[in-house]
N, C-alpha and C positions, 0 to 999 in steps of 0.2 A: 867098837861101840858101850860107848858109856854111857846107858841108861840112866843109871840110880845114881850117877853120880853129875852127868845134865839138869836130875828133873829137882834135887838141891837148889844145887848151882840157883836158878832160875826162881826157882820157890823163894831162897836167901836174897837175890836181887826186890825181889816185888813185895817181899812182906820192907826192906827198908824204906823202898819207893814210895810205901803205903805209910809207914811213918812219916816220910819228910811230907807226904801231900799233906796231911795228916794235921800237921804241926800249922802249914799257910792255908787252910781252911777246909781243902782238894779235897772232901770225903769223896764224890763218886769215880774220880780219878783217879785213886788210890787203891781204892778195891776194884775198878779193871783195866790199873795199869797192865798191861804186855798180856791177855790173854790170849791175842793170838800166839805168843808162845810156847804153848800145849795143843797148839792145830799139830795134824800134821806134817804137814811140809814144812814148817821149823821144827818139831820138836823134832823129828826122825831128821832130821841133819844137823841139829843141832846135839843131837847124841852120838852121829856117828863121829864127827869134828870137835868134839869135847875137849880141850888141854884141861879146861878151870885154871887158868891164869890169864886165857884173853879171849874174844869174844869166835866162837866156831863158825860164823861168819867169815872172818878172814884165814881162817885156815880152808873152810869151801869155798871161797875164792882163790885162793892160790893153787887147790885145788882141779875146779871147774874153767877156774875163767869170770865168774862169776859168783853172784852167794843166790840160789832159793829165797832162802831162808830170808833174807834181808829186803830181796825185792818183795817177797809174802806181807813183810814186819814193817816195810816204812811207807806201804798205801794203806796201813789197817788202825795206824799209832800214829794220831797229831801228834806229839810231842815231839817225835821229831821232825829236823827242820825242812829234811827232804818229802817230805809230807807237801813242804807248800811251794812245792814249785809248776806255775801254772804257765801257761801258754800266752802271749801280749797278741791283744788282739791286733794293736799296728807296730810290727814290727821298727823298733825307731832302730838310728846309727851304732845306741849303747848296744843293745843284745842282739847285734844282727849276728853273729860273729855264733851265738847262740840256737840261731833256729824260730827266735822269736822265744825263745824258754829265760824265764823271769821269776825271780825269787820274791813269796809276797811275804809279808810281816807279819807273826805269827800273833793269834789271838795271847794276851798275857797268860789265861789259865796255863794253856798248855807250852808256853815258854816257863812259866816257875816246872811244870810239870818236867819236861826237859832240865834241868837245871838239879831235882832231885836223882831225876833220872842220872845225872852225870856225877852226884853225889854220892849215890846207894855206887855205881857202878867199879868206881875206884875203891870202895869201900871191900867189896867184896870179889874184886877179881889179886886187890893190894891182901890179903887177909887182915892179919896182928901191923901190918907197916904200914897203913895208912895215913897219912897227915893232911892236913884240911887246903893245903897249896894242890894237892894230884890235879886235882877236877882242873885249877886252872892252867896248869904247865903240860898235863894232858890236851887241853882246848888250844894251847899258844901253838903246840906244835908244828898246825894244823888252820889256823885259823885266816891266813892267807892266801888259802888255797880249795876251801870250801865255798860251793856255793848258795850262798847263807843271805837273805836281807838284809843290809847293814843294817838299821834298827835292831833289827832283831840280834844280829852278831855284837852288834855295840853294848843292849843291855846287858846280854847272857857275857858278854866280858868282865860288867860292871859287877854282873850276882857273887858271879867266880872270883873276884879278886876282893871281894866284899868277907866272901865264905872264908877263903885266905888267911887273910887281914883281922878280923872279928869275928871268925867261928862260924860255926854250922848256929847254935842255939839264936844269935843276933842278930844274924842276915834270913833268916824264916822265920825271925819274930817281927824284924822288918816290911818283908813281903807280903807276911799278911796283913801287915796292920795297917800300913802304911799304901803298897803298889798296887794289892789285886781291889784293896779298897778304891781309892783314888782313881783305876783305872775301871772299874764297874762300868759304868759307861761306854768305854772305848773297845768292849768285846761287844 
């Protein structure tokens, strides 16, 4: 168990996300991002399975067959696409195989927080080896297998590509000045 290492990692991650959220004008979300990671179920499992180079949730999942910390986390944090899965009131042929579960389009402010989260996680886990294409590459490895709303997936992919091509500063400026402003009535 590495309590100190885990505490430092999640705090470093929160500070990085906060900086990005602030750049996008999401001040409250920046301040409150991932506070559930300090709850006992998340923090203690995180410290127990801490490795420093990847999410401890993956190690917990490998050990137990599931991650209790992740189940707690995704149900309390709207910046995770898994939070945005609901039951469909009328089961259609397209979602009959999933028992009526349907991925819901994420509101823009939470999609932007997810972008900030992914960039920050890539930076924290890759330490000094981070490059702007890392969040995109990580997403592309799993994008065809994840249960995410197609519009959300398309927008996330586009923004991660923008970061890879144009960099963080230009992309976050565009998000703040255009994407969030233009979509303020959509959420």
